[in-house]
C-alpha positions in Angstrom: -0.3 0.2 0.4 1.1 3.0 -0.4 0.0 7.1 0.4 0.8 8.6 -3.4 2.9 10.7 -1.4 6.1 11.1 -4.0 9.0 10.9 -1.8 12.2 11.1 -5.1 12.2 11.7 -9.0 13.5 9.5 -10.5 15.1 9.1 -13.6 14.3 6.0 -16.6 18.0 4.7 -17.4 17.0 1.3 -19.5 13.9 0.5 -21.6 14.6 -3.0 -22.6 11.9 -5.1 -24.1 10.8 -8.8 -22.9 8.3 -11.6 -24.0 4.8 -8.6 -24.3 7.0 -7.0 -21.0 9.9 -4.7 -20.4 12.4 -4.6 -17.9 12.6 -1.3 -16.5 16.0 0.2 -14.4 14.9 2.9 -12.8 17.9 5.4 -11.0 16.9 7.5 -7.9 18.9 8.0 -4.7 16.0 8.2 -1.4 14.3 5.5 -2.8 17.2 2.9 -3.5 18.8 3.3 0.2 17.7 0.3 2.0 15.3 -1.6 -0.7 15.8 -5.0 -0.8 15.5 -7.5 -4.1 11.4 -8.4 -3.7 9.9 -4.7 -2.6 7.5 -3.0 -3.7 7.6 0.6 -5.4 4.9 2.2 -7.8 6.6 4.7 -10.6 3.9 6.2 -11.5 1.5 5.2 -9.9 2.8 1.6 -10.5 3.1 -0.8 -7.3 6.5 -3.1 -9.4 8.1 -5.7 -7.1 12.0 -5.0 -7.0 13.6 -7.8 -9.0 17.4 -6.1 -9.1 19.7 -3.4 -7.3 22.3 -2.4 -7.9 24.3 1.9 -6.8 22.3 3.8 -9.7 19.4 2.3 -8.9 16.8 -0.4 -9.3 15.5 -2.9 -12.4 12.0 -3.9 -12.3 9.7 -6.3 -14.8 7.1 -5.9 -16.8 4.3 -8.0 -17.3 2.4 -7.7 -21.2 -1.1 -6.4 -18.9 1.6 -3.8 -16.8 3.0 -2.5 -20.3 -1.2 -2.3 -22.0 -2.4 -0.4 -18.9 -0.1 1.9 -17.8 2.1 4.6 -19.5 5.9 3.1 -18.4 5.9 1.1 -22.0 5.8 4.2 -23.4 8.4 6.1 -21.5 12.2 6.2 -22.9 15.3 6.6 -20.9 15.8 10.0 -19.4 11.9 10.1 -18.9 11.2 11.2 -14.8 9.0 8.8 -12.5 7.4 9.3 -9.6 8.8 7.5 -6.5 7.1 5.3 -3.5 8.5 3.2 -1.7 5.5 1.1 -0.1 3.9 2.0 3.3 5.6 1.0 7.2 3.0 -0.5 9.0 5.0 1.8 11.8 5.0 5.1 8.7 2.7 7.6 9.0 0.0 8.5 6.5 -0.1 11.7 4.5 -1.8 11.0 1.7 -4.7 8.9 0.6 -5.0 5.0 0.2 -3.2 4.1 -3.0 -2.4 0.6 -3.9 -0.1 1.3 -7.1 -3.0 -0.3 -8.9 -4.1 1.8 -11.9 -7.5 1.4 -13.1 -7.0 3.6 -17.1 -5.5 6.3 -18.1 -6.7 9.4 -17.7 -5.7 12.1 -20.2 -4.7 15.6 -19.3 -6.6 18.3 -21.5 -5.1 21.6 -20.7 -3.0 23.3 -18.6 -3.4 26.8 -16.8 -0.5 28.4 -14.9 -2.3 30.7 -11.7 -0.3 33.6 -10.4 1.7 31.6 -7.4 3.1 30.2 -9.6 0.9 26.9 -9.3 -0.8 25.7 -12.3 -4.5 23.5 -12.7 -4.4 20.3 -14.5 -8.1 19.4 -16.4 -8.2 14.8 -17.2 -10.8 13.7 -19.0 -12.3 10.9 -17.7 -14.4 8.0 -18.7 -17.6 7.8 -17.1 -16.6 4.8 -16.0 -13.3 6.4 -14.5 -15.6 9.3 -13.2 -18.1 8.3 -10.8 -15.6 7.6 -8.6 -14.1 11.2 -8.5 -16.3 13.8 -6.9 -14.9 17.6 -5.8 -12.8 17.7 -2.4 -12.2 13.9 -3.2 -9.5 12.5 -4.2 -7.3 10.9 -6.8 -4.0 9.4 -8.0 -2.6 10.2 -11.1 1.3 9.1 -12.1 1.1 8.5 -8.4 0.5 11.7 -7.2 -2.5 12.0 -3.8 -4.6 14.7 -5.3 -7.3 16.3 -4.1 -10.2 16.7 -7.1 -11.5 21.2 -7.4 -13.6 20.6 -9.9 -15.5 17.4 -11.9 -17.7 17.6 -14.8 -19.8 15.0 -17.0 -16.0 13.3 -18.9 -13.6 15.8 -16.6 -12.0 16.3 -13.2 -8.9 19.6 -12.3 -6.5 19.4 -10.2 -4.9 22.1 -8.6 -0.7 22.0 -8.1 1.4 23.7 -5.8 4.5 25.4 -5.9 6.2 22.0 -3.8 4.1 20.1 -5.9 5.7 20.6 -9.1 9.1 20.6 -8.1 8.7 17.4 -5.9 6.8 15.4 -8.5 6.5 15.0 -12.8 3.8 17.0 -13.2 5.4 20.5 -14.1 6.7 18.2 -17.1 3.4 16.9 -18.1 2.0 18.6 -21.8 -1.8 18.3 -23.0 -1.9 15.6 -23.8 0.0 13.3 -22.1 -1.4 10.2 -21.2 -1.3 10.2 -17.1 -1.6 6.6 -14.7 -5.4 7.2 -12.9 -6.1 5.4 -9.7 -9.9 6.0 -8.4 -10.7 5.9 -5.0 -10.7 3.1 -3.2 -13.6 3.5 -0.6 -15.2 5.2 -3.4 -15.4 1.7 -5.4 -16.2 0.2 -1.4 -18.9 1.7 -0.8 -20.6 1.7 -4.5 -20.4 -1.8 -3.7 -22.1 -2.8 -1.1 -24.8 0.1 -1.8 -27.7 -2.8 -2.9 -27.4 -5.0 -0.6 -27.7 -1.2 2.2 -30.3 -0.5 -0.4 -32.4 -4.5 -0.2 -31.8 -4.8 -3.8 -30.2 -8.1 -3.4 -33.5 -10.4 -4.1 -34.1 -10.9 -1.1 -38.0 -9.0 -0.3 -39.2 -6.4 1.1 -39.0 -7.1 4.2 -34.9 -7.0 4.3 -34.6 -3.5 2.9 -36.2 -2.8 5.9 -33.9 -4.4 8.3 -31.3 -2.7 6.7 -33.0 1.0 7.4 -32.9 0.0 10.6 -28.8 -0.8 11.3 -27.9 2.3 8.6 -29.3 5.7 9.8 -27.1 9.0 10.5 -29.2 9.8 13.7 
């Protein structure tokens, strides 16, 4: 599990095709400290397993599904990537729950500059995705935990402060960039529970009354 608080901007050192997948070598300093083979690292929000370490960074293997579902397969040598080690049980939880499981691409549609030196990014989202995105809620974009500033029928906006732009690769992205989008896990669980809480599980009318007694704001 991750928090969406980026520890370091790494850099793609090697991207080598392999049997439908890719061997990815990431150069980094902070994240590699204390890292061991078998550990998990979120790279642009995608949870990867470390298979090799050296003084320059770490290597991970991408299977075909990861290449297809994320933007990691499109990265070139020298491209910056957002890195975060998995959360320790005794660590601080500062962002929101991020699994490192990318739901799909979010196309960066527009970038607006703010007077304070920040940026507002508007991303496109499908109908299947936008249902989980609410104003003031959380999303992970390329692994970065962000608060949703505005939502439309097929888009959402996030406001990026200068610190976020400095600490992540989001300042490097421009319109047309396909970001890795992970939706809020809590929203997914709530939706999965709603049919049974509403009595739509086919058990008849008595179930609805029983559930109404259990679930109440009073």
